[in-house]
C-alpha positions, 0 to 999 in steps of 0.5 A: 583380190581375194574376197572374190571367190571363183569356183573351180569346178571341174570336169575331169577332162578339164573344164573351163571355170563356171563364174565369171568373177574376178575375170579380166581380159586385160593381162599384165604377164611377169616372166621369171627372166628372158628364158621364160619369156617365151612361156609368156609369148606362148599364154599371149598367142592364145589371148591374139587366138582368142581375139581372132575367133570372137570377132573383136579385140576382147583381150588385151596385154604387156609382158614385163621380163622379171630380170631389171623390169619389176618396176613395171608391175607397180602399174597393175590394177584392180581390173587387170589378171595378174600373170606370173610365168615360172619354169619347172627347174629353178624356184622363183625366189625374188630378191627383197627389193622387188617383194614389195612391188610384187606384194603390191601387183599381186594385192591389186590384180583382179586375179592372179595367176602361177605358173610353174615356179612362180608359186613360190613368189606370193609365199615370198611376199606373204600374200597367197590367198588361195589354198588349193593350187596345182604345183609341179612334183619338184616343187611341191617339198619346198611349198610345203616347207613354207606352208603346210597349208597348201592343198595340192590339186591332181590336175595340171591347172587348178582355180581356187578363188582369185588364183589360177595356177598350172603345174608348167609353162606348157600347161599354162597354155591350157590354162590360158584357155580355161580362163578364156572360156570361163569368161567367153563360155564353153563353145568359146573355150572348145572352140579355141582348144581345137583351133590350137590343137589342144584337142582332138588330135588327127582332126584339121584345125577348123576355120576361123571364120566358120567358128566365129559365125557358128557362136554368134549362131547360137545353136541356131539349127537353121544358121548352123546347118547353112554355115555348113552347107557354105564351108563344104561348098566354098569352091562351088558357091551356092546362091542364098535360094539354093542353100534356103532349098537344100535347107527346106526354108524360105531364102528370106527366111534365111536373111533374115535369120543372118542378118538378126544373129550374125549381122550379116546377110548370107553373101557376106558370111559366104565370102568371109569363109572363102576368104578365110580358106584363101588365106590359109592357102595363100599361108600355109601351101604354094598353090598358085595365086589363081588357082587359089582364087578358084579353090576358093570360089572366086571367078577370077584372081583380080575380085579375090584380091579385091576382097581379100584386102578390104577384109584383111587391109593388105595384099594376097602377095604381102601374106604370101611373103609374109608366111614363105618370105622371097622364096615363093612366088606369088 
């Protein structure tokens, strides 16, 4: 894996990587033990959110617990990203019987990501192929004792050659966002960061459907303008002709633009935005179902339920129950 270099040109804000080499959408997470399983799940949630924003299953993953489960990592292939997730308290010193499996997995993987104490794993296995690493301050003396060739990054995350690193489980979330951005573009990275609440504090997280369609619009001013108008008029829905008039274009041109780039009609996109808002209201508020339908521009609850089931494969009542349990009425 270390034959493929991946440049780590980053801005002061920690911009994502600028190369697509050694970037795989198939991830294998190995946590140091049960106590670190939550950190692996937090990283997986980044991938899950990325899939939702992209509107496709671009990322897949498996998770193996490090204690008694390392036999599962022997299947790590050359098309996978291996993420070793450690904490910030205890150095991860693999036992001898695990080192063979770890060494094989590290050598096979397209890219290796080290989180926290996992920095000690490739050192113990003798297969560390990158010199620049993001290492937690508490672990730096131990790393230097093992290898004097390591250069410590002054950032919380680092990407050098085919190895990425984060100083802690908390920083690992940012590392995952950067990897997604390197693979799917800067717009996706910034959108994902906003969606996860990692940037622009104080602002409401943008609607995922709007972000997805905005990305597909590829910067087209007319389509972006139409999407913004739709977002501002979810309750008092406008016709395609009214939206076109506000933009100063013909309805035909607007429909053609949506078809060419978004592969949808304006009305279908508009409905997706309204349904996205309905789902958020159902999961984040106790607003009665009829009020939700009105707030999302549907003439009645039955119509909203029909389109909701068609899009999400489950009834609005089920989504409400999953979010609030049986305590809240539908």
